[in-house]
PDB file with SEQRES, HELIX, SHEET and CRYST1 records, atoms N, CA, C and O in Angstrom:
SEQRES   1 A   65  MET LYS LYS TYR ALA ALA LYS ILE VAL ALA GLY LYS VAL          
SEQRES   2 A   65  ASP GLU ILE ILE VAL ALA GLU ILE ALA TRP ALA GLU SER          
SEQRES   3 A   65  ASN LEU GLU GLY GLU TRP VAL ASP CYS THR PRO SER GLU          
SEQRES   4 A   65  GLY ASP LEU VAL VAL ALA CYS GLY TRP SER TYR ASP ALA          
SEQRES   5 A   65  GLU THR ASN THR PHE THR PRO PRO PRO ALA LYS PRO GLU          
HELIX    1 AA1 ILE A   21  ASN A   27  1                                   7    
SHEET    1 AA1 3 LYS A  12  VAL A  18  0                                        
SHEET    2 AA1 3 TYR A   4  VAL A   9 -1                                        
SHEET    3 AA1 3 GLU A  31  ASP A  34 -1                                        
SHEET    1 AA2 2 SER A  49  ASP A  51  0                                        
SHEET    2 AA2 2 THR A  56  THR A  58 -1                                        
CRYST1    1.000    1.000    1.000  90.00  90.00  90.00 P 1           1          
ATOM      1  N   MET A   1     -29.994 101.343  49.490  1.00  0.00           N  
ATOM      2  CA  MET A   1     -28.732 100.934  48.925  1.00  0.00           C  
ATOM      3  C   MET A   1     -28.409  99.521  49.394  1.00  0.00           C  
ATOM      4  O   MET A   1     -28.567  99.191  50.569  1.00  0.00           O  
ATOM      5  N   LYS A   2     -27.950  98.689  48.451  1.00  0.00           N  
ATOM      6  CA  LYS A   2     -27.567  97.325  48.819  1.00  0.00           C  
ATOM      7  C   LYS A   2     -26.243  97.355  49.588  1.00  0.00           C  
ATOM      8  O   LYS A   2     -25.375  98.189  49.330  1.00  0.00           O  
ATOM      9  N   LYS A   3     -26.112  96.424  50.538  1.00  0.00           N  
ATOM     10  CA  LYS A   3     -24.888  96.258  51.326  1.00  0.00           C  
ATOM     11  C   LYS A   3     -24.190  95.005  50.885  1.00  0.00           C  
ATOM     12  O   LYS A   3     -24.834  94.019  50.527  1.00  0.00           O  
ATOM     13  N   TYR A   4     -22.873  95.034  50.907  1.00  0.00           N  
ATOM     14  CA  TYR A   4     -22.063  93.883  50.429  1.00  0.00           C  
ATOM     15  C   TYR A   4     -21.090  93.483  51.538  1.00  0.00           C  
ATOM     16  O   TYR A   4     -20.583  94.338  52.264  1.00  0.00           O  
ATOM     17  N   ALA A   5     -20.835  92.199  51.663  1.00  0.00           N  
ATOM     18  CA  ALA A   5     -19.885  91.642  52.581  1.00  0.00           C  
ATOM     19  C   ALA A   5     -18.926  90.731  51.816  1.00  0.00           C  
ATOM     20  O   ALA A   5     -19.343  89.941  50.968  1.00  0.00           O  
ATOM     21  N   ALA A   6     -17.619  90.855  52.133  1.00  0.00           N  
ATOM     22  CA  ALA A   6     -16.606  90.050  51.495  1.00  0.00           C  
ATOM     23  C   ALA A   6     -16.015  89.067  52.501  1.00  0.00           C  
ATOM     24  O   ALA A   6     -15.677  89.439  53.625  1.00  0.00           O  
ATOM     25  N   LYS A   7     -15.896  87.818  52.085  1.00  0.00           N  
ATOM     26  CA  LYS A   7     -15.239  86.777  52.898  1.00  0.00           C  
ATOM     27  C   LYS A   7     -13.769  86.858  52.587  1.00  0.00           C  
ATOM     28  O   LYS A   7     -13.367  86.799  51.425  1.00  0.00           O  
ATOM     29  N   ILE A   8     -12.948  86.995  53.642  1.00  0.00           N  
ATOM     30  CA  ILE A   8     -11.498  87.109  53.491  1.00  0.00           C  
ATOM     31  C   ILE A   8     -10.836  85.785  53.892  1.00  0.00           C  
ATOM     32  O   ILE A   8     -11.057  85.273  54.989  1.00  0.00           O  
ATOM     33  N   VAL A   9     -10.023  85.246  52.980  1.00  0.00           N  
ATOM     34  CA  VAL A   9      -9.268  84.033  53.255  1.00  0.00           C  
ATOM     35  C   VAL A   9      -7.805  84.327  52.873  1.00  0.00           C  
ATOM     36  O   VAL A   9      -7.500  84.650  51.725  1.00  0.00           O  
ATOM     37  N   ALA A  10      -6.931  84.207  53.849  1.00  0.00           N  
ATOM     38  CA  ALA A  10      -5.484  84.435  53.644  1.00  0.00           C  
ATOM     39  C   ALA A  10      -5.221  85.800  53.002  1.00  0.00           C  
ATOM     40  O   ALA A  10      -4.373  85.905  52.116  1.00  0.00           O  
ATOM     41  N   GLY A  11      -5.929  86.839  53.431  1.00  0.00           N  
ATOM     42  CA  GLY A  11      -5.685  88.193  52.947  1.00  0.00           C  
ATOM     43  C   GLY A  11      -6.275  88.494  51.594  1.00  0.00           C  
ATOM     44  O   GLY A  11      -5.995  89.551  51.030  1.00  0.00           O  
ATOM     45  N   LYS A  12      -7.087  87.602  51.049  1.00  0.00           N  
ATOM     46  CA  LYS A  12      -7.688  87.825  49.718  1.00  0.00           C  
ATOM     47  C   LYS A  12      -9.222  87.674  49.800  1.00  0.00           C  
ATOM     48  O   LYS A  12      -9.741  86.936  50.638  1.00  0.00           O  
ATOM     49  N   VAL A  13      -9.917  88.378  48.926  1.00  0.00           N  
ATOM     50  CA  VAL A  13     -11.370  88.273  48.859  1.00  0.00           C  
ATOM     51  C   VAL A  13     -11.686  86.950  48.166  1.00  0.00           C  
ATOM     52  O   VAL A  13     -11.294  86.713  47.024  1.00  0.00           O  
ATOM     53  N   ASP A  14     -12.403  86.099  48.891  1.00  0.00           N  
ATOM     54  CA  ASP A  14     -12.743  84.772  48.395  1.00  0.00           C  
ATOM     55  C   ASP A  14     -14.175  84.695  47.886  1.00  0.00           C  
ATOM     56  O   ASP A  14     -14.489  83.915  46.987  1.00  0.00           O  
ATOM     57  N   GLU A  15     -15.031  85.510  48.472  1.00  0.00           N  
ATOM     58  CA  GLU A  15     -16.463  85.462  48.146  1.00  0.00           C  
ATOM     59  C   GLU A  15     -17.084  86.809  48.476  1.00  0.00           C  
ATOM     60  O   GLU A  15     -16.645  87.478  49.411  1.00  0.00           O  
ATOM     61  N   ILE A  16     -18.098  87.216  47.725  1.00  0.00           N  
ATOM     62  CA  ILE A  16     -18.831  88.456  48.035  1.00  0.00           C  
ATOM     63  C   ILE A  16     -20.309  88.114  48.005  1.00  0.00           C  
ATOM     64  O   ILE A  16     -20.785  87.433  47.097  1.00  0.00           O  
ATOM     65  N   ILE A  17     -21.037  88.602  49.024  1.00  0.00           N  
ATOM     66  CA  ILE A  17     -22.469  88.388  49.109  1.00  0.00           C  
ATOM     67  C   ILE A  17     -23.190  89.703  49.312  1.00  0.00           C  
ATOM     68  O   ILE A  17     -22.604  90.677  49.784  1.00  0.00           O  
ATOM     69  N   VAL A  18     -24.469  89.730  48.953  1.00  0.00           N  
ATOM     70  CA  VAL A  18     -25.294  90.903  49.211  1.00  0.00           C  
ATOM     71  C   VAL A  18     -25.919  90.684  50.572  1.00  0.00           C  
ATOM     72  O   VAL A  18     -26.863  89.906  50.713  1.00  0.00           O  
ATOM     73  N   ALA A  19     -25.381  91.387  51.597  1.00  0.00           N  
ATOM     74  CA  ALA A  19     -25.878  91.218  52.972  1.00  0.00           C  
ATOM     75  C   ALA A  19     -25.223  92.247  53.856  1.00  0.00           C  
ATOM     76  O   ALA A  19     -24.127  92.729  53.569  1.00  0.00           O  
ATOM     77  N   GLU A  20     -25.909  92.582  54.946  1.00  0.00           N  
ATOM     78  CA  GLU A  20     -25.313  93.416  55.971  1.00  0.00           C  
ATOM     79  C   GLU A  20     -24.148  92.650  56.627  1.00  0.00           C  
ATOM     80  O   GLU A  20     -24.229  91.435  56.805  1.00  0.00           O  
ATOM     81  N   ILE A  21     -23.086  93.350  56.980  1.00  0.00           N  
ATOM     82  CA  ILE A  21     -21.923  92.692  57.570  1.00  0.00           C  
ATOM     83  C   ILE A  21     -22.298  91.981  58.869  1.00  0.00           C  
ATOM     84  O   ILE A  21     -21.788  90.895  59.145  1.00  0.00           O  
ATOM     85  N   ALA A  22     -23.179  92.577  59.666  1.00  0.00           N  
ATOM     86  CA  ALA A  22     -23.582  91.955  60.929  1.00  0.00           C  
ATOM     87  C   ALA A  22     -24.240  90.600  60.698  1.00  0.00           C  
ATOM     88  O   ALA A  22     -24.021  89.646  61.445  1.00  0.00           O  
ATOM     89  N   TRP A  23     -25.055  90.541  59.641  1.00  0.00           N  
ATOM     90  CA  TRP A  23     -25.718  89.269  59.330  1.00  0.00           C  
ATOM     91  C   TRP A  23     -24.678  88.209  58.910  1.00  0.00           C  
ATOM     92  O   TRP A  23     -24.739  87.059  59.346  1.00  0.00           O  
ATOM     93  N   ALA A  24     -23.739  88.615  58.069  1.00  0.00           N  
ATOM     94  CA  ALA A  24     -22.716  87.673  57.599  1.00  0.00           C  
ATOM     95  C   ALA A  24     -21.867  87.149  58.743  1.00  0.00           C  
ATOM     96  O   ALA A  24     -21.580  85.954  58.811  1.00  0.00           O  
ATOM     97  N   GLU A  25     -21.467  88.029  59.634  1.00  0.00           N  
ATOM     98  CA  GLU A  25     -20.653  87.639  60.791  1.00  0.00           C  
ATOM     99  C   GLU A  25     -21.409  86.703  61.740  1.00  0.00           C  
ATOM    100  O   GLU A  25     -20.815  85.803  62.335  1.00  0.00           O  
ATOM    101  N   SER A  26     -22.709  86.918  61.877  1.00  0.00           N  
ATOM    102  CA  SER A  26     -23.533  86.120  62.782  1.00  0.00           C  
ATOM    103  C   SER A  26     -23.957  84.791  62.223  1.00  0.00           C  
ATOM    104  O   SER A  26     -24.190  83.844  62.975  1.00  0.00           O  
ATOM    105  N   ASN A  27     -24.063  84.702  60.898  1.00  0.00           N  
ATOM    106  CA  ASN A  27     -24.671  83.493  60.282  1.00  0.00           C  
ATOM    107  C   ASN A  27     -23.705  82.663  59.442  1.00  0.00           C  
ATOM    108  O   ASN A  27     -24.033  81.536  59.071  1.00  0.00           O  
ATOM    109  N   LEU A  28     -22.543  83.184  59.139  1.00  0.00           N  
ATOM    110  CA  LEU A  28     -21.630  82.465  58.257  1.00  0.00           C  
ATOM    111  C   LEU A  28     -20.264  82.325  58.936  1.00  0.00           C  
ATOM    112  O   LEU A  28     -19.878  83.166  59.747  1.00  0.00           O  
ATOM    113  N   GLU A  29     -19.552  81.278  58.603  1.00  0.00           N  
ATOM    114  CA  GLU A  29     -18.237  81.074  59.181  1.00  0.00           C  
ATOM    115  C   GLU A  29     -17.196  81.881  58.427  1.00  0.00           C  
ATOM    116  O   GLU A  29     -17.404  82.253  57.272  1.00  0.00           O  
ATOM    117  N   GLY A  30     -16.089  82.147  59.075  1.00  0.00           N  
ATOM    118  CA  GLY A  30     -14.981  82.862  58.417  1.00  0.00           C  
ATOM    119  C   GLY A  30     -14.945  84.318  58.769  1.00  0.00           C  
ATOM    120  O   GLY A  30     -15.775  84.815  59.530  1.00  0.00           O  
ATOM    121  N   GLU A  31     -13.963  85.005  58.200  1.00  0.00           N  
ATOM    122  CA  GLU A  31     -13.779  86.420  58.395  1.00  0.00           C  
ATOM    123  C   GLU A  31     -14.548  87.204  57.328  1.00  0.00           C  
ATOM    124  O   GLU A  31     -14.317  87.018  56.133  1.00  0.00           O  
ATOM    125  N   TRP A  32     -15.443  88.062  57.750  1.00  0.00           N  
ATOM    126  CA  TRP A  32     -16.242  88.861  56.828  1.00  0.00           C  
ATOM    127  C   TRP A  32     -16.010  90.341  57.103  1.00  0.00           C  
ATOM    128  O   TRP A  32     -15.944  90.771  58.255  1.00  0.00           O  
ATOM    129  N   VAL A  33     -15.887  91.116  56.022  1.00  0.00           N  
ATOM    130  CA  VAL A  33     -15.729  92.583  56.136  1.00  0.00           C  
ATOM    131  C   VAL A  33     -16.686  93.262  55.172  1.00  0.00           C  
ATOM    132  O   VAL A  33     -17.054  92.720  54.130  1.00  0.00           O  
ATOM    133  N   ASP A  34     -17.074  94.474  55.564  1.00  0.00           N  
ATOM    134  CA  ASP A  34     -17.966  95.249  54.690  1.00  0.00           C  
ATOM    135  C   ASP A  34     -17.197  95.708  53.453  1.00  0.00           C  
ATOM    136  O   ASP A  34     -16.072  96.197  53.558  1.00  0.00           O  
ATOM    137  N   CYS A  35     -17.809  95.549  52.291  1.00  0.00           N  
ATOM    138  CA  CYS A  35     -17.158  96.024  51.065  1.00  0.00           C  
ATOM    139  C   CYS A  35     -18.164  96.797  50.207  1.00  0.00           C  
ATOM    140  O   CYS A  35     -18.049  96.832  48.981  1.00  0.00           O  
ATOM    141  N   THR A  36     -19.152  97.418  50.868  1.00  0.00           N  
ATOM    142  CA  THR A  36     -20.107  98.254  50.175  1.00  0.00           C  
ATOM    143  C   THR A  36     -19.391  99.460  49.609  1.00  0.00           C  
ATOM    144  O   THR A  36     -18.781 100.215  50.366  1.00  0.00           O  
ATOM    145  N   PRO A  37     -19.443  99.672  48.296  1.00  0.00           N  
ATOM    146  CA  PRO A  37     -18.723 100.813  47.732  1.00  0.00           C  
ATOM    147  C   PRO A  37     -19.395 102.150  48.048  1.00  0.00           C  
ATOM    148  O   PRO A  37     -20.621 102.259  48.035  1.00  0.00           O  
ATOM    149  N   SER A  38     -18.589 103.147  48.326  1.00  0.00           N  
ATOM    150  CA  SER A  38     -19.093 104.494  48.454  1.00  0.00           C  
ATOM    151  C   SER A  38     -19.154 105.082  47.063  1.00  0.00           C  
ATOM    152  O   SER A  38     -18.587 104.512  46.131  1.00  0.00           O  
ATOM    153  N   GLU A  39     -19.817 106.190  46.899  1.00  0.00           N  
ATOM    154  CA  GLU A  39     -19.906 106.826  45.591  1.00  0.00           C  
ATOM    155  C   GLU A  39     -18.492 107.101  45.055  1.00  0.00           C  
ATOM    156  O   GLU A  39     -17.672 107.727  45.728  1.00  0.00           O  
ATOM    157  N   GLY A  40     -18.235 106.640  43.878  1.00  0.00           N  
ATOM    158  CA  GLY A  40     -16.925 106.868  43.246  1.00  0.00           C  
ATOM    159  C   GLY A  40     -15.912 105.790  43.534  1.00  0.00           C  
ATOM    160  O   GLY A  40     -14.871 105.739  42.880  1.00  0.00           O  
ATOM    161  N   ASP A  41     -16.186 104.920  44.499  1.00  0.00           N  
ATOM    162  CA  ASP A  41     -15.245 103.842  44.804  1.00  0.00           C  
ATOM    163  C   ASP A  41     -15.326 102.711  43.819  1.00  0.00           C  
ATOM    164  O   ASP A  41     -16.353 102.510  43.170  1.00  0.00           O  
ATOM    165  N   LEU A  42     -14.236 101.963  43.706  1.00  0.00           N  
ATOM    166  CA  LEU A  42     -14.221 100.770  42.871  1.00  0.00           C  
ATOM    167  C   LEU A  42     -15.046  99.688  43.534  1.00  0.00           C  
ATOM    168  O   LEU A  42     -15.142  99.643  44.761  1.00  0.00           O  
ATOM    169  N   VAL A  43     -15.641  98.818  42.743  1.00  0.00           N  
ATOM    170  CA  VAL A  43     -16.357  97.683  43.275  1.00  0.00           C  
ATOM    171  C   VAL A  43     -15.363  96.547  43.463  1.00  0.00           C  
ATOM    172  O   VAL A  43     -14.646  96.170  42.536  1.00  0.00           O  
ATOM    173  N   VAL A  44     -15.332  96.003  44.688  1.00  0.00           N  
ATOM    174  CA  VAL A  44     -14.394  94.939  45.065  1.00  0.00           C  
ATOM    175  C   VAL A  44     -14.791  93.650  44.355  1.00  0.00           C  
ATOM    176  O   VAL A  44     -15.976  93.392  44.141  1.00  0.00           O  
ATOM    177  N   ALA A  45     -13.797  92.842  43.990  1.00  0.00           N  
ATOM    178  CA  ALA A  45     -14.059  91.574  43.324  1.00  0.00           C  
ATOM    179  C   ALA A  45     -13.258  90.452  43.961  1.00  0.00           C  
ATOM    180  O   ALA A  45     -12.299  90.709  44.689  1.00  0.00           O  
ATOM    181  N   CYS A  46     -13.632  89.243  43.702  1.00  0.00           N  
ATOM    182  CA  CYS A  46     -12.880  88.092  44.191  1.00  0.00           C  
ATOM    183  C   CYS A  46     -11.454  88.151  43.655  1.00  0.00           C  
ATOM    184  O   CYS A  46     -11.230  88.516  42.501  1.00  0.00           O  
ATOM    185  N   GLY A  47     -10.491  87.788  44.506  1.00  0.00           N  
ATOM    186  CA  GLY A  47      -9.089  87.815  44.104  1.00  0.00           C  
ATOM    187  C   GLY A  47      -8.351  89.081  44.558  1.00  0.00           C  
ATOM    188  O   GLY A  47      -7.122  89.137  44.510  1.00  0.00           O  
ATOM    189  N   TRP A  48      -9.121  90.118  45.008  1.00  0.00           N  
ATOM    190  CA  TRP A  48      -8.482  91.321  45.485  1.00  0.00           C  
ATOM    191  C   TRP A  48      -7.837  91.057  46.847  1.00  0.00           C  
ATOM    192  O   TRP A  48      -8.288  90.199  47.605  1.00  0.00           O  
ATOM    193  N   SER A  49      -6.794  91.797  47.137  1.00  0.00           N  
ATOM    194  CA  SER A  49      -6.131  91.709  48.466  1.00  0.00           C  
ATOM    195  C   SER A  49      -6.891  92.602  49.457  1.00  0.00           C  
ATOM    196  O   SER A  49      -7.514  93.594  49.078  1.00  0.00           O  
ATOM    197  N   TYR A  50      -6.817  92.214  50.745  1.00  0.00           N  
ATOM    198  CA  TYR A  50      -7.437  93.013  51.814  1.00  0.00           C  
ATOM    199  C   TYR A  50      -6.403  93.236  52.897  1.00  0.00           C  
ATOM    200  O   TYR A  50      -5.769  92.299  53.381  1.00  0.00           O  
ATOM    201  N   ASP A  51      -6.245  94.514  53.270  1.00  0.00           N  
ATOM    202  CA  ASP A  51      -5.313  94.884  54.346  1.00  0.00           C  
ATOM    203  C   ASP A  51      -6.139  95.248  55.555  1.00  0.00           C  
ATOM    204  O   ASP A  51      -6.791  96.291  55.574  1.00  0.00           O  
ATOM    205  N   ALA A  52      -6.117  94.374  56.594  1.00  0.00           N  
ATOM    206  CA  ALA A  52      -6.917  94.605  57.792  1.00  0.00           C  
ATOM    207  C   ALA A  52      -6.489  95.821  58.585  1.00  0.00           C  
ATOM    208  O   ALA A  52      -7.317  96.462  59.232  1.00  0.00           O  
ATOM    209  N   GLU A  53      -5.191  96.151  58.545  1.00  0.00           N  
ATOM    210  CA  GLU A  53      -4.684  97.304  59.299  1.00  0.00           C  
ATOM    211  C   GLU A  53      -5.276  98.619  58.757  1.00  0.00           C  
ATOM    212  O   GLU A  53      -5.618  99.506  59.537  1.00  0.00           O  
ATOM    213  N   THR A  54      -5.392  98.742  57.471  1.00  0.00           N  
ATOM    214  CA  THR A  54      -5.873  99.972  56.858  1.00  0.00           C  
ATOM    215  C   THR A  54      -7.327  99.845  56.359  1.00  0.00           C  
ATOM    216  O   THR A  54      -7.924 100.819  55.900  1.00  0.00           O  
ATOM    217  N   ASN A  55      -7.879  98.626  56.460  1.00  0.00           N  
ATOM    218  CA  ASN A  55      -9.255  98.353  55.983  1.00  0.00           C  
ATOM    219  C   ASN A  55      -9.404  98.764  54.514  1.00  0.00           C  
ATOM    220  O   ASN A  55     -10.364  99.435  54.136  1.00  0.00           O  
ATOM    221  N   THR A  56      -8.433  98.345  53.698  1.00  0.00           N  
ATOM    222  CA  THR A  56      -8.472  98.696  52.284  1.00  0.00           C  
ATOM    223  C   THR A  56      -8.349  97.468  51.396  1.00  0.00           C  
ATOM    224  O   THR A  56      -7.740  96.466  51.771  1.00  0.00           O  
ATOM    225  N   PHE A  57      -8.941  97.568  50.209  1.00  0.00           N  
ATOM    226  CA  PHE A  57      -8.872  96.494  49.212  1.00  0.00           C  
ATOM    227  C   PHE A  57      -7.988  96.973  48.064  1.00  0.00           C  
ATOM    228  O   PHE A  57      -8.002  98.147  47.694  1.00  0.00           O  
ATOM    229  N   THR A  58      -7.225  96.039  47.512  1.00  0.00           N  
ATOM    230  CA  THR A  58      -6.328  96.356  46.374  1.00  0.00           C  
ATOM    231  C   THR A  58      -6.560  95.337  45.258  1.00  0.00           C  
ATOM    232  O   THR A  58      -6.517  94.131  45.501  1.00  0.00           O  
ATOM    233  N   PRO A  59      -6.804  95.812  44.044  1.00  0.00           N  
ATOM    234  CA  PRO A  59      -6.990  94.866  42.940  1.00  0.00           C  
ATOM    235  C   PRO A  59      -5.674  94.164  42.614  1.00  0.00           C  
ATOM    236  O   PRO A  59      -4.608  94.702  42.912  1.00  0.00           O  
ATOM    237  N   PRO A  60      -5.723  92.982  42.015  1.00  0.00           N  
ATOM    238  CA  PRO A  60      -4.506  92.288  41.595  1.00  0.00           C  
ATOM    239  C   PRO A  60      -3.810  93.115  40.516  1.00  0.00           C  
ATOM    240  O   PRO A  60      -4.447  93.918  39.835  1.00  0.00           O  
ATOM    241  N   PRO A  61      -2.480  92.913  40.361  1.00  0.00           N  
ATOM    242  CA  PRO A  61      -1.745  93.651  39.331  1.00  0.00           C  
ATOM    243  C   PRO A  61      -2.313  93.325  37.949  1.00  0.00           C  
ATOM    244  O   PRO A  61      -2.800  92.221  37.705  1.00  0.00           O  
ATOM    245  N   ALA A  62      -2.242  94.287  37.074  1.00  0.00           N  
ATOM    246  CA  ALA A  62      -2.692  94.080  35.704  1.00  0.00           C  
ATOM    247  C   ALA A  62      -1.811  93.040  35.010  1.00  0.00           C  
ATOM    248  O   ALA A  62      -0.601  92.984  35.228  1.00  0.00           O  
ATOM    249  N   LYS A  63      -2.435  92.232  34.184  1.00  0.00           N  
ATOM    250  CA  LYS A  63      -1.671  91.214  33.427  1.00  0.00           C  
ATOM    251  C   LYS A  63      -0.977  91.901  32.250  1.00  0.00           C  
ATOM    252  O   LYS A  63      -1.592  92.724  31.571  1.00  0.00           O  
ATOM    253  N   PRO A  64       0.291  91.576  32.000  1.00  0.00           N  
ATOM    254  CA  PRO A  64       0.978  92.171  30.841  1.00  0.00           C  
ATOM    255  C   PRO A  64       0.341  91.683  29.558  1.00  0.00           C  
ATOM    256  O   PRO A  64      -0.140  90.553  29.468  1.00  0.00           O  
ATOM    257  N   GLU A  65       0.349  92.532  28.597  1.00  0.00           N  
ATOM    258  CA  GLU A  65      -0.268  92.177  27.306  1.00  0.00           C  
ATOM    259  C   GLU A  65       0.742  91.524  26.387  1.00  0.00           C  
ATOM    260  O   GLU A  65       0.405  91.159  25.261  1.00  0.00           O  
TER     261      GLU A  65                                                      
END                                                                             
């Protein structure tokens, strides 16, 4: 299974890479968190909010039509 890491900037997902979190933390600057989806979980995308206290991602609000 592929592993994904998200770069967090000001509480938002700024970038997502295919890599183990340990590799991202050791080799790249910034705050990185694991965002590998479990079965049935939503896939995280850039622009989502990240809550470090609960270790959860939240999609942006839906745009009104």
